VOPAGU-2260 file (C-alpha; in pm, 1 decimal, decimal comma):
REM VOPAGU-2260
SITE   aa  ch    i         X         Y         Z
SITE  MET   A    0       0,5       5,5     -26,5
SITE  SER   A    1     153,4     331,6    -110,7
SITE  VAL   A    2     142,3     652,8     113,2
SITE  ASN   A    3     140,2     983,4     -18,0
SITE  PRO   A    4     403,4    1172,9     208,8
SITE  ALA   A    5     225,4    1499,2     195,8
SITE  LYS   A    6     -74,4    1354,1     401,5
SITE  SER   A    7     166,0    1237,6     665,0
SITE  ARG   A    8     307,2    1622,9     706,7
SITE  LEU   A    9     122,4    1754,0     979,5
SITE  SER   A   10      53,3    2131,3    1028,0
SITE  VAL   A   11     181,4    2267,3    1372,1
SITE  PRO   A   12     -91,0    2389,1    1573,5
SITE  SER   A   13     -99,4    2727,2    1724,9
SITE  GLY   A   14    -275,9    2878,3    2039,7
SITE  SER   A   15    -269,5    2740,7    2390,5
SITE  LEU   A   16     -84,1    2403,7    2443,2
SITE  GLN   A   17    -422,3    2203,2    2554,2
SITE  ILE   A   18    -515,4    1830,4    2422,1
SITE  SER   A   19    -849,4    1793,5    2297,9
SITE  GLU   A   20   -1064,3    1498,1    2297,2
SITE  LEU   A   21   -1085,3    1284,9    2028,3
SITE  LEU   A   22   -1314,7    1374,1    1721,5
SITE  PRO   A   23   -1431,3    1168,1    1440,0
SITE  SER   A   24   -1199,6    1416,8    1230,5
SITE  LEU   A   25    -905,7    1236,9    1420,7
SITE  SER   A   26   -1002,8     866,5    1383,2
SITE  GLY   A   27    -756,9     664,9    1228,3
SITE  THR   A   28    -761,7     539,3     851,9
SITE  ASN   A   29    -973,7     225,4     927,1
SITE  GLY   A   30   -1252,6     434,9    1119,4
SITE  HIS   A   31   -1173,3     420,7    1459,6
SITE  PHE   A   32    -929,1     574,7    1703,1
SITE  LEU   A   33    -581,1     460,5    1748,4
SITE  ARG   A   34    -441,7     321,8    2059,0
SITE  PHE   A   35    -128,2     430,8    2066,9
SITE  SER   A   36      54,0     767,3    1961,5
SITE  LEU   A   37     401,0     798,8    2016,2
SITE  VAL   A   38     572,6    1145,3    1954,3
SITE  ILE   A   39     921,6    1122,9    1916,8
SITE  PRO   A   40    1064,8    1485,8    1960,9
SITE  THR   A   41    1366,8    1545,7    1763,3
SITE  TYR   A   42    1647,5    1827,7    1673,1
SITE  ASN   A   43    1961,7    1719,1    1488,0
SITE  GLU   A   44    1889,0    1355,4    1512,2
SITE  GLY   A   45    1909,3    1287,2    1120,0
SITE  LYS   A   46    2180,4     990,9    1188,7
SITE  ASN   A   47    1938,9     827,6    1451,2
SITE  ILE   A   48    1577,8     866,5    1307,9
SITE  LYS   A   49    1591,3     580,1    1051,4
SITE  ASP   A   50    1711,1     332,5    1295,9
SITE  MET   A   51    1474,5     468,8    1578,1
SITE  VAL   A   52    1147,3     433,4    1330,3
SITE  GLN   A   53    1252,9     114,6    1206,4
SITE  MET   A   54    1294,3     -59,8    1562,3
SITE  LEU   A   55    1000,5     146,5    1682,2
SITE  SER   A   56     766,0      24,2    1398,1
SITE  GLN   A   57     887,2    -326,8    1416,3
SITE  LEU   A   58     837,1    -356,8    1817,1
SITE  LEU   A   59     470,9    -196,1    1774,6
SITE  ASP   A   60     375,2    -393,9    1477,6
SITE  SER   A   61     417,9    -741,3    1666,2
SITE  VAL   A   62     142,5    -629,9    1956,6
SITE  ILE   A   63     -81,7    -357,1    1803,0
SITE  PRO   A   64     -37,8    -350,9    1429,5
SITE  GLY   A   65    -217,7     -85,5    1257,9
SITE  ASP   A   66    -338,1      63,2    1600,6
SITE  TYR   A   67     -67,4     323,9    1622,3
SITE  GLU   A   68     100,2     601,6    1523,1
SITE  LEU   A   69     434,1     746,2    1532,4
SITE  ILE   A   70     479,4    1127,6    1547,7
SITE  VAL   A   71     787,5    1287,4    1467,5
SITE  VAL   A   72     829,9    1673,4    1576,8
SITE  ASP   A   73    1133,9    1830,6    1476,1
SITE  ASP   A   74    1250,1    2165,3    1562,6
SITE  ASP   A   75    1372,1    2246,2    1186,4
SITE  SER   A   76    1715,5    2103,6    1243,8
SITE  PRO   A   77    2005,9    2204,3    1046,9
SITE  ASP   A   78    2100,1    1847,7     979,8
SITE  ARG   A   79    1722,1    1843,5     829,7
SITE  THR   A   80    1622,4    1501,7    1046,6
SITE  TRP   A   81    1249,2    1637,4     935,3
SITE  GLU   A   82    1344,9    1555,6     568,3
SITE  VAL   A   83    1511,2    1229,2     645,5
SITE  ALA   A   84    1180,0    1128,4     867,2
SITE  GLN   A   85     968,8    1228,2     577,9
SITE  SER   A   86    1156,0    1013,9     329,2
SITE  LEU   A   87    1078,4     718,4     552,4
SITE  ILE   A   88     688,2     762,9     520,0
SITE  PRO   A   89     651,4     552,6     213,3
SITE  GLU   A   90     806,0     260,8     376,5
SITE  TYR   A   91     644,0     305,9     750,5
SITE  THR   A   92     288,9     402,5     711,9
SITE  GLN   A   93     220,2     463,1    1068,5
SITE  LEU   A   94     466,4     753,9    1050,1
SITE  ARG   A   95     372,9    1115,5    1046,7
SITE  VAL   A   96     630,6    1424,9    1033,4
SITE  MET   A   97     569,7    1768,5    1181,7
SITE  ARG   A   98     830,2    2039,2    1133,1
SITE  ARG   A   99     846,7    2348,2    1362,0
SITE  GLN   A  100     986,2    2650,3    1252,6
SITE  GLN   A  101     864,5    2924,1    1471,5
SITE  GLU   A  102     882,2    2717,4    1834,4
SITE  ARG   A  103    1143,9    2569,1    2020,4
SITE  GLY   A  104    1187,7    2335,4    2267,5
SITE  LEU   A  105    1135,2    1986,3    2412,4
SITE  SER   A  106     840,4    1999,5    2595,9
SITE  THR   A  107     627,3    2203,6    2373,2
SITE  ALA   A  108     723,6    1965,4    2085,0
SITE  VAL   A  109     586,6    1697,7    2272,3
SITE  ILE   A  110     260,0    1886,3    2353,0
SITE  ARG   A  111     213,2    2010,5    1968,7
SITE  GLY   A  112     253,9    1616,9    1865,2
SITE  TRP   A  113      -5,3    1491,7    2118,4
SITE  GLN   A  114    -250,3    1792,9    1988,7
SITE  VAL   A  115    -263,5    1607,2    1673,3
SITE  ALA   A  116    -222,0    1256,8    1759,3
SITE  ARG   A  117    -507,0     992,9    1706,1
SITE  GLY   A  118    -465,7     812,7    1978,1
SITE  GLN   A  119    -630,3     732,8    2309,4
SITE  ILE   A  120    -279,3     662,3    2471,0
SITE  LEU   A  121     -40,9     939,8    2426,6
SITE  GLY   A  122     349,1     886,9    2477,6
SITE  VAL   A  123     694,5    1027,6    2448,1
SITE  ILE   A  124    1025,0     854,1    2367,8
SITE  ASP   A  125    1379,3    1061,9    2335,7
SITE  GLY   A  126    1481,8    1003,5    1932,0
SITE  ASP   A  127    1835,2     958,6    2016,0
SITE  LEU   A  128    1838,1     575,4    2125,5
SITE  GLN   A  129    1890,4     643,8    2474,9
SITE  HIS   A  130    1548,3     498,8    2579,6
SITE  PRO   A  131    1543,8     143,1    2508,7
SITE  PRO   A  132    1216,2      68,4    2261,7
SITE  LEU   A  133    1139,4    -265,3    2447,0
SITE  VAL   A  134    1036,7     -81,4    2736,8
SITE  LEU   A  135     725,2      37,3    2533,2
SITE  LEU   A  136     590,2    -267,6    2590,4
SITE  LYS   A  137     576,2    -298,1    2975,1
SITE  LEU   A  138     472,8      59,2    2982,9
SITE  LEU   A  139     166,3     -14,4    2750,5
SITE  ALA   A  140      90,7    -313,8    2974,6
SITE  GLU   A  141      80,1    -105,9    3272,6
SITE  ILE   A  142    -161,0     148,8    3078,6
SITE  GLU   A  143    -376,1    -126,4    2986,3
SITE  GLY   A  144    -360,2    -259,7    3358,1
SITE  GLY   A  145    -538,3      34,3    3457,3
SITE  ALA   A  146    -268,4     294,2    3535,2
SITE  ASP   A  147    -325,2     647,0    3430,4
SITE  LEU   A  148      50,1     715,2    3363,5
SITE  ALA   A  149     328,4     463,1    3337,2
SITE  VAL   A  150     685,0     620,7    3342,7
SITE  ALA   A  151    1009,0     463,0    3257,7
SITE  SER   A  152    1237,8     512,0    3547,7
SITE  ARG   A  153    1603,4     522,1    3626,6
SITE  ASN   A  154    1531,2     471,0    3987,3
SITE  VAL   A  155    1341,0     165,2    4044,8
SITE  GLU   A  156    1429,6    -212,6    4037,9
SITE  GLY   A  157    1575,0    -260,8    3672,0
SITE  GLY   A  158    1668,1      93,4    3631,0
SITE  GLY   A  159    1975,9     271,2    3618,1
SITE  VAL   A  160    2241,0     473,5    3422,3
SITE  SER   A  161    2521,8     332,3    3203,3
SITE  GLU   A  162    2791,8     557,7    3204,8
SITE  TRP   A  163    2699,2     899,2    3396,5
SITE  SER   A  164    3003,1    1106,6    3539,1
SITE  PHE   A  165    2971,8    1163,0    3916,4
SITE  VAL   A  166    2874,0    1546,1    3847,0
SITE  ARG   A  167    2582,0    1453,3    3607,8
SITE  ARG   A  168    2423,8    1186,7    3871,5
SITE  PHE   A  169    2490,0    1444,1    4151,2
SITE  LEU   A  170    2292,2    1714,2    3956,2
SITE  SER   A  171    2016,2    1438,5    3841,9
SITE  ARG   A  172    1968,7    1351,9    4201,8
SITE  GLY   A  173    2012,7    1728,0    4333,0
SITE  ALA   A  174    1733,3    1841,5    4105,4
SITE  GLN   A  175    1505,8    1565,4    4235,4
SITE  ILE   A  176    1584,9    1661,1    4578,5
SITE  LEU   A  177    1507,3    2018,6    4475,0
SITE  GLY   A  178    1196,1    1905,1    4329,0
SITE  LEU   A  179    1072,8    1724,9    4666,6
SITE  ILE   A  180    1139,8    2054,9    4831,6
SITE  ILE   A  181     949,2    2266,4    4616,9
SITE  LEU   A  182     653,5    2059,2    4470,5
SITE  PRO   A  183     668,9    1761,1    4677,2
SITE  GLU   A  184     296,3    1674,2    4619,0
SITE  VAL   A  185     386,4    1661,9    4238,5
SITE  VAL   A  186     756,1    1518,9    4221,2
SITE  GLY   A  187     698,6    1286,0    4537,7
SITE  ARG   A  188     467,5    1098,3    4326,5
SITE  VAL   A  189     745,9     922,6    4117,2
SITE  ASP   A  190    1078,4     808,8    4146,4
SITE  ASP   A  191    1216,4     963,6    3834,8
SITE  PRO   A  192    1032,1    1277,0    3795,3
SITE  MET   A  193    1291,6    1395,2    3550,1
SITE  SER   A  194    1249,2    1104,6    3316,6
SITE  GLY   A  195    1143,1    1206,9    2911,9
SITE  TYR   A  196    1006,5     834,2    2859,5
SITE  PHE   A  197     635,7     768,8    2969,9
SITE  MET   A  198     280,1     712,1    2820,0
SITE  VAL   A  199     -30,8     879,9    2985,3
SITE  ARG   A  200    -406,6     818,9    2913,9
SITE  ARG   A  201    -534,8    1094,7    2685,3
SITE  CYS   A  202    -851,3    1130,9    2920,4
SITE  ALA   A  203    -589,9    1224,0    3204,9
SITE  ILE   A  204    -495,6    1536,7    3019,8
SITE  VAL   A  205    -772,5    1641,8    2817,6
SITE  ASP   A  206    -895,4    2033,1    2849,0
SITE  ARG   A  207    -584,8    2072,2    3089,6
SITE  THR   A  208    -375,6    2387,7    2959,4
SITE  LEU   A  209     -21,5    2262,0    2988,0
SITE  ASN   A  210     243,6    2562,8    3072,5
SITE  PRO   A  211     593,1    2376,9    3072,8
SITE  LEU   A  212     928,4    2535,0    3096,1
SITE  GLY   A  213    1243,4    2361,7    2954,9
SITE  TYR   A  214    1284,5    2021,0    2838,3
SITE  LYS   A  215    1129,2    1824,2    3123,1
SITE  ILE   A  216     746,6    1771,4    3066,3
SITE  LEU   A  217     659,1    1473,8    3319,1
SITE  ILE   A  218     611,6    1712,2    3619,6
SITE  GLU   A  219     390,3    1897,1    3397,7
SITE  VAL   A  220     157,4    1614,2    3344,2
SITE  ILE   A  221     149,0    1515,9    3687,7
SITE  GLY   A  222      71,9    1881,2    3822,5
SITE  ARG   A  223    -187,5    1967,4    3582,5
SITE  GLY   A  224    -327,9    1657,4    3473,2
SITE  LYS   A  225    -613,4    1415,3    3635,0
SITE  ILE   A  226    -364,4    1166,4    3750,0
SITE  GLY   A  227    -460,9     860,9    3937,8
SITE  GLN   A  228    -282,2     541,6    3951,5
SITE  ILE   A  229      72,2     577,7    3817,0
SITE  ALA   A  230     305,6     305,3    3765,6
SITE  GLU   A  231     701,2     297,1    3709,8
SITE  VAL   A  232     915,6      64,5    3498,3
SITE  GLY   A  233    1276,2       9,4    3522,7
SITE  TYR   A  234    1491,3      84,5    3244,1
SITE  VAL   A  235    1875,5     183,0    3193,2
SITE  PHE   A  236    1948,8     480,7    3015,9
SITE  GLN   A  237    2177,8     422,2    2708,1
SITE  GLU   A  238    2455,0     629,6    2618,6
SITE  ARG   A  239    2423,4     804,7    2286,7
SITE  GLN   A  240    2541,2     653,8    1983,5
SITE  GLU   A  241    2527,9     911,1    1720,0
SITE  GLY   A  242    2531,2    1305,2    1760,7
SITE  GLU   A  243    2564,7    1506,0    2090,8
SITE  SER   A  244    2432,2    1552,7    2409,2
SITE  LYS   A  245    2195,9    1833,8    2464,3
SITE  VAL   A  246    2218,5    1841,2    2840,3
SITE  THR   A  247    2328,5    2202,4    2944,4
SITE  TRP   A  248    2327,4    2421,8    3276,2
SITE  LYS   A  249    2056,0    2633,1    3088,3
SITE  GLN   A  250    1819,0    2328,9    3126,6
SITE  TYR   A  251    1875,4    2306,5    3470,2
SITE  VAL   A  252    1813,0    2669,4    3555,1
SITE  GLU   A  253    1461,3    2609,2    3326,7
SITE  TYR   A  254    1374,3    2298,0    3552,2
SITE  LEU   A  255    1409,6    2528,2    3881,9
SITE  GLY   A  256    1188,0    2800,9    3719,3
SITE  HIS   A  257     960,1    2515,6    3592,0
SITE  LEU   A  258     936,3    2396,2    3939,7
SITE  LEU   A  259     865,9    2762,3    4079,4
SITE  ARG   A  260     594,5    2824,0    3814,9
SITE  LEU   A  261     386,6    2499,8    3897,8
SITE  ARG   A  262     412,6    2601,2    4261,6
SITE  PHE   A  263     288,5    2932,2    4219,2
SITE  ASP   A  264      19,4    2839,0    3979,7
SITE  ARG   A  265    -113,4    2559,5    4227,2
SITE  TRP   A  266     -71,7    2788,4    4519,6
SITE  PRO   A  267    -429,4    2939,0    4638,0
SITE  LEU   A  268    -304,0    3300,3    4627,6
SITE  ALA   A  269    -625,9    3447,5    4685,9
SITE  ARG   A  270    -703,2    3269,5    4976,2
SITE  PHE   A  271    -354,1    3318,2    5116,6
SITE  LEU   A  272    -402,1    3678,1    5082,4
SITE  ARG   A  273    -707,4    3642,8    5293,4
SITE  PHE   A  274    -528,6    3425,8    5552,8
SITE  GLY   A  275    -235,9    3685,4    5574,1
SITE  MET   A  276    -490,1    3971,6    5623,5
SITE  VAL   A  277    -690,1    3791,8    5918,7
SITE  GLY   A  278    -337,2    3730,6    6070,9
SITE  LEU   A  279    -292,7    4084,2    6058,1
SITE  SER   A  280    -588,8    4159,8    6244,5
SITE  GLY   A  281    -500,7    3881,7    6491,0
SITE  VAL   A  282    -183,2    4100,9    6568,6
SITE  PHE   A  283    -381,3    4392,6    6652,3
SITE  VAL   A  284    -590,7    4210,7    6874,8
SITE  ASP   A  285    -322,1    4029,3    7061,7
SITE  MET   A  286    -138,6    4359,0    7124,4
SITE  THR   A  287    -472,4    4569,2    7243,8
SITE  VAL   A  288    -558,5    4303,8    7461,6
SITE  LEU   A  289    -218,6    4239,0    7626,9
SITE  TYR   A  290    -227,6    4612,1    7665,6
SITE  LEU   A  291    -539,8    4605,6    7849,4
SITE  LEU   A  292    -467,1    4306,0    8062,4
SITE  HIS   A  293    -105,6    4381,0    8149,9
SITE  ASP   A  294     -50,4    4761,8    8135,2
SITE  PRO   A  295     -25,9    4891,1    8484,4
SITE  SER   A  296    -271,0    5174,6    8411,9
SITE  THR   A  297    -544,9    4907,8    8325,1
SITE  LEU   A  298    -591,0    4595,7    8503,2
SITE  GLY   A  299    -188,7    4516,5    8578,6
SITE  TRP   A  300    -199,3    4126,7    8539,5
SITE  ALA   A  301     144,3    3931,5    8509,8
SITE  LEU   A  302     275,2    3915,8    8187,4
SITE  THR   A  303     247,8    3548,6    8139,1
SITE  ARG   A  304    -102,1    3487,4    8222,6
SITE  SER   A  305    -166,3    3842,0    8021,5
SITE  LYS   A  306       5,9    3708,3    7684,4
SITE  ILE   A  307    -159,8    3341,7    7714,4
SITE  ILE   A  308    -513,3    3500,7    7735,9
SITE  SER   A  309    -439,9    3755,1    7450,0
SITE  ALA   A  310    -287,3    3515,5    7242,0
SITE  GLU   A  311    -582,6    3293,7    7271,3
SITE  VAL   A  312    -799,9    3581,7    7186,3
SITE  ALA   A  313    -628,8    3646,4    6873,7
SITE  ILE   A  314    -662,9    3287,8    6784,2
SITE  ILE   A  315   -1022,3    3301,1    6817,9
SITE  ASN   A  316   -1040,2    3638,8    6646,3
SITE  ASN   A  317    -834,2    3465,4    6355,4
SITE  PHE   A  318   -1055,8    3141,6    6353,4
SITE  ILE   A  319   -1381,3    3337,1    6311,4
SITE  TRP   A  320   -1273,9    3535,3    6021,6
SITE  ASN   A  321   -1113,9    3250,3    5858,5
SITE  ASP   A  322   -1385,1    3016,0    5918,7
SITE  VAL   A  323   -1652,9    3307,3    5758,8
SITE  TRP   A  324   -1400,0    3483,6    5494,9
SITE  THR   A  325   -1040,3    3273,5    5409,4
SITE  PHE   A  326   -1218,8    2925,4    5394,5
SITE  GLY   A  327   -1563,2    3011,5    5428,4
SITE  ASP   A  328   -1681,1    2801,8    5098,6
SITE  MET   A  329   -1504,3    2507,7    5257,3
SITE  ALA   A  330   -1694,7    2564,2    5608,8
SITE  ASN   A  331   -2014,8    2577,3    5453,8
SITE  ARG   A  332   -1972,1    2226,8    5319,0
SITE  GLN   A  333   -1924,9    2131,9    5689,0
SITE  ARG   A  334   -2214,2    2297,5    5885,5
SITE  GLY   A  335   -2317,2    2255,4    6256,2
SITE  ARG   A  336   -2192,3    2353,4    6604,4
SITE  ARG   A  337   -1998,0    2025,6    6639,6
SITE  LYS   A  338   -1785,9    2032,6    6328,2
SITE  ARG   A  339   -1714,9    2397,5    6380,9
SITE  LEU   A  340   -1583,2    2318,8    6717,5
SITE  LYS   A  341   -1379,5    2055,7    6557,2
SITE  ARG   A  342   -1218,6    2292,5    6306,4
SITE  PHE   A  343   -1190,2    2548,7    6606,0
SITE  LEU   A  344    -970,9    2276,2    6797,5
SITE  LYS   A  345    -744,2    2187,3    6490,8
SITE  PHE   A  346    -699,8    2550,6    6426,4
SITE  ASN   A  347    -566,0    2581,4    6774,9
SITE  ILE   A  348    -364,9    2279,4    6761,6
SITE  VAL   A  349    -195,5    2428,4    6437,5
SITE  CYS   A  350    -124,4    2760,3    6557,1
SITE  LEU   A  351      45,1    2613,5    6890,1
SITE  ILE   A  352     281,8    2430,6    6684,8
SITE  GLY   A  353     321,0    2726,4    6453,8
SITE  LEU   A  354     450,6    2879,6    6772,5
SITE  VAL   A  355     668,1    2638,6    6861,4
SITE  LEU   A  356     817,4    2632,5    6502,8
SITE  ASN   A  357     842,1    3015,7    6490,8
SITE  VAL   A  358    1073,7    2975,5    6853,2
SITE  LEU   A  359    1281,0    2686,0    6733,0
SITE  LEU   A  360    1367,5    2847,7    6379,2
SITE  LEU   A  361    1415,7    3172,0    6517,6
SITE  ASN   A  362    1705,1    3021,7    6773,7
SITE  VAL   A  363    1823,5    2850,3    6467,5
SITE  LEU   A  364    1840,2    3130,1    6219,0
SITE  PHE   A  365    2021,5    3349,0    6518,7
SITE  ASN   A  366    2232,8    3142,5    6711,0
SITE  PHE   A  367    2358,5    2881,7    6451,0
SITE  LEU   A  368    2351,3    3062,7    6165,1
SITE  ASN   A  369    2435,4    3431,0    6294,6
SITE  ILE   A  370    2158,2    3638,9    6143,5
SITE  HIS   A  371    2032,5    3945,2    6315,4
SITE  TYR   A  372    1746,9    3863,3    6529,1
SITE  GLN   A  373    1483,8    4102,1    6351,1
SITE  LEU   A  374    1561,3    3933,9    6011,0
SITE  ALA   A  375    1560,7    3592,9    6205,5
SITE  ASN   A  376    1232,8    3673,5    6333,4
SITE  LEU   A  377    1077,0    3798,4    6022,2
SITE  ILE   A  378    1185,3    3462,0    5834,3
SITE  ALA   A  379    1035,8    3257,6    6094,0
SITE  ILE   A  380     739,1    3465,8    6098,1
SITE  ALA   A  381     694,3    3431,2    5715,4
SITE  THR   A  382     784,6    3044,9    5729,6
SITE  VAL   A  383     513,8    2982,6    6004,1
SITE  THR   A  384     258,9    3178,7    5816,0
SITE  PHE   A  385     325,6    2963,4    5521,0
SITE  TRP   A  386     261,9    2646,9    5777,5
SITE  ASN   A  387     -16,2    2787,5    5956,6
SITE  PHE   A  388    -211,2    2849,2    5621,3
SITE  TRP   A  389    -123,9    2508,5    5436,0
SITE  ILE   A  390    -183,4    2277,1    5718,2
SITE  ASN   A  391    -507,1    2467,2    5830,8
SITE  MET   A  392    -655,8    2451,8    5468,3
SITE  LYS   A  393    -542,2    2058,4    5460,8
SITE  LEU   A  394    -664,3    1996,9    5781,0
SITE  SER   A  395    -878,1    2236,2    5980,3
SITE  TRP   A  396   -1117,6    2309,8    5693,1
SITE  ARG   A  397   -1064,1    1988,6    5496,9
SITE  VAL   A  398   -1404,3    1850,7    5343,2
SITE  THR   A  399   -1470,4    1518,3    5473,1
SITE  GLU   A  400   -1833,3    1514,1    5482,5
SITE  ILE   A  401   -2069,2    1675,9    5274,7
SITE  ASN   A  402   -2391,6    1808,5    5371,9
SITE  ASN   A  403   -2714,9    1735,9    5173,1
């Protein structure tokens, strides 16, 4: 069966980086949607692409013949990788090629490929033969077994790197630890968050606007997608046979920027600002009550007793405003005096722990790191404010029951 290469040359999508549902116009040539679409992002891979397409085609033909497609997305390579790939279309009928001339970047290349894909399962693999194709079968089996996301991992049993230097290993692990610090609820879900070899169910990322920065897209998929079950399959990262490595310091900087972007995008900023304003009102209440109780011109009570009472009055003030305003939408779903009392007790405990953390952090910064006490206090207050907000949102106002 002859194939016209022109029909397999793909137009580059424009606009937002959003994956749409499968429409009839995207169905395969046999009238139904394909099971699997694999995107191969390339740049100067002219020496590798033929072998890559050949191996992938033979492998997938053996398990899902005619039910897959390979999509090469090339960023207008100087070595004309896109042209080499297009020349293979008559021989490999499942191959389609996209040449991007206006955009650059591995992550966006993958998403643009997924946007034109016709498969119910979407995947990505490097075009440099460093990702062993045989692992695709294990990833596919995990998806068909119920996983929303299947990741080829260097950090689980059966995984590893072949000849990485100490520096590269250190940077890779350091990047993972940094991710766990900045974005634990995303990065902590997988053992190899920097993997560029994985599959995901299309339905898990449909209508989610992706906004990647740099060359790592997996954390974007986990962070913005509707990802339930995740499976990881071990693989050994192979050394490049042809061409040059594209790993640079710039990519590590972009990775850091990507983590921060996801962190702030996921952070409920408006709610946090309300929490901060309530906290400021609590400071005013605390200072006013402390003055009324302790000052010699008023009641003249002992300082410790006055401070304990003023702190508790401030906590009550903060709870009332947070329950009505900051977390009002969440509180409305758990009505009743008993549930309100439960939220109040949790709020008190969290604030008490926050106070202990404040004192400990202040002492560490001042006594061990020699930071000026005023700056140390400011850092401690800011840190504890984040703690109080996040833990209270996840614990005190966590919706566990919904009233009818």
